[in-house]
Phi, psi and omega in degrees: 000134182295138181285131180291143180284142176288162177301323179295317181296320179293321178292321177298318178299321184285322192256332187267151179259125177215111178302141183273312180068202188297335182297335180273356182273145176282166178298327179292319179294321178294320176297321178297321179296315179299317181294316180301323185284345172295320176292322179297319180297322176297316178299316180298317180290331184272351191226055180293333179235164191295323179299320181286329175294321177295315180300317178298314183297315179298317180297315179294323180295314181296322177296335180265007174100006177285148179231157177301141182284134174244111183296343176264002183277183178232134186231147178245167177304132181098344178296150183235125185225160174215159180216126183260137177252102173055028175077001187237353177212154182209139174245135176240138180226139172249117187290129180270171179297329179259007183056226176249018181299329177249025181092169177249161172255122188247133168238118191234127180225166175247151187241011173261156180218159178303142186197188176240114178271151171283143173292162182300327178239082196268329195276129175212165178238136177215125179051046175066025172237142174260134182220160174256135167276141187228166175223111185294154188238119176087179184275107180223157171272114189300322184298333181292344185262006176268148173057035171233152180289138182234150176242154181257126179227153173145197180228151173234132175252116184283171186300330179275005178093354178294132178262133179239125176276132181244127172218121179216121175116357182281325185282153184300325185265004180271152173287164177228192185224172177197159170264127182280163177225166183274136179294149182305327183298332183247013189253021181303318178289321183296317187283350177269353179279153171303148185307323183292339183253349181293331180217116186260170179299324181285351176274352182278061177267133189257126180284122185233354180183160179214354182259136180285157173299126194288331187259028186287149177249001175215185187246021186269116175041057186284330178290316175300318179299319179296320177298316179293326177297321179293317178295321180293319180294321184277319188242353179072025183255158174243173183298327177296335181291343173301332183292338176237061183221155167238101184234139179214163178246132178233160178299144181269012177295138169269154177295134182224148173295145183239140176094155178300329183269359179056034186276346187232167178234130172254141180178172177268135171091015174309320176274097016231024182291340177291342173260327181299316182295311176300322177296320176299311184293328176298318179292320181295327185262352181289141177206156180053043183276151181285306177257149175303133184248132184234127167256124181238122180252116191243171186244168167074010180299321185292348180235025173107359177067018177281172177091166185286353175246005176269172183291340180280352176285169181268012184301310181294317178306313182292326177296316178294321177300319179295319177296320180295320180300321180293332180268001179074024178237160178288140182300320182293330178289319178298315178297317184297337180260002183279160175230153187216136165259109176281105189277097179217154185281167172226164182279118177289144178300129179244113183299336176294329183238045188301328183295343180278351185243161167250104197304321186291333182243030176253162174258159188226146172303137181075007178272358182099183179297146183250132173263127175247102183300329176206159173237247179070202181208162180054237182276048180064032176290148174060046178216165165254122181261108186298145180290157176300324182296313181288322175303315179296321179296317181292318176305310182300317181299316180294316179296317183295333182257010175068030180270121178288130185215165180209170177256157179199139168252162182267078176085180180293148173304138181069000173247309185266203180126161180175170184243155172231180179276359183303320184295330179286329174290314179302325180294347176267012179069039180248138171288127189216149174212147176280130177217121185199207189245134173294140184227133170268147179059038182303141180072002173280163178296343182221098184262164184233134172224163176268140181295320181291328177293321177298316180294320178297327175298316177299313181300323180294313180293322180293317179296320178300315181293322190271353185296151182290000000 
């Protein structure tokens, strides 16, 4: 016979706050989470850079019945449309019964991640080795990018305007690349330096070749010449074409289950594709919605969201304005009545580095999707601090739909901090809050997330879109 709860226990249940997390999930829900994450791993492996994430998204959207948006067209409730911005950002919308007359529901994530970009003139030879000069992208610990396998991704635009897609190192039988490091026997000076100075940005030179061109008639830069001969044969490019290219190096790790219980996923780019994929799937699966629902996957968050494909551009604003025009309302009125879940990750509490966190206000793996009322740094600089009213509305929505959730700040006050795209949405007079997935080893080449947290993110976005 079940033991009756004491009055104190009942009062504690009524008055005290305690996140439930994975312990509250049924075996069926955990199985659903595991199944959902198989699709997520495919997305993660196929989308190391934003152009590839957009291509994946468009293919999935078209398979689900989405069509390119025509601002001069006419749309009815239930219609599904998408609009691509320069191949690096994409908006998907499911037209609601009320259109955007009462605002839209927005789920916004970014699809760029920290990486190593090639400099405009990258290829050089030194001591019979060919290397690429690089410029790192986003906030990363440089030492983590040494002595690991790297793949090359991006596009090259030739002098005649032809665009060439470049992928090298993804396939099992392909070669890869790496940044070398100094052996411990010779690193006495290196290891005594502060971490920020032990390895500098100019040290991130990528090893790409060592054999000279075989049919040479002189001895000038033959290893570099051989590399260019190989690239020319495969892609038809010359060294000058690097000047009009977007090429970067990302880890060649594939997403893998982590732990004896296979409860976690390790991989490159969880920040922020672990939120982008659930937001994408919520849009693909939404139907019969009251308000028009928009998933927007944007670029450049890791470097400040600037540029015409970043969140600070007017692309999303103009997309909402176009939808509003079709409904016969002013765009600014549609935006002012809109609500947004800014889908971005937070730092999961790591017991190995517990001193960096404030435990009571941290998020935890398997605790469910995390709400970050504000991010920023110091005295809440550079953030959007969500209102109590919108925080309450989101809490209620999650509770009503059985979505496991938790609260989280990004580290200790005056130690941690970081930015998301929420503030740029808020600047458009939209109610917005950060909601995403806790991540261990954030910004490392191999990050960790919980499968149930990923699934709860999907449930949160889907519930947000489907609410009355």
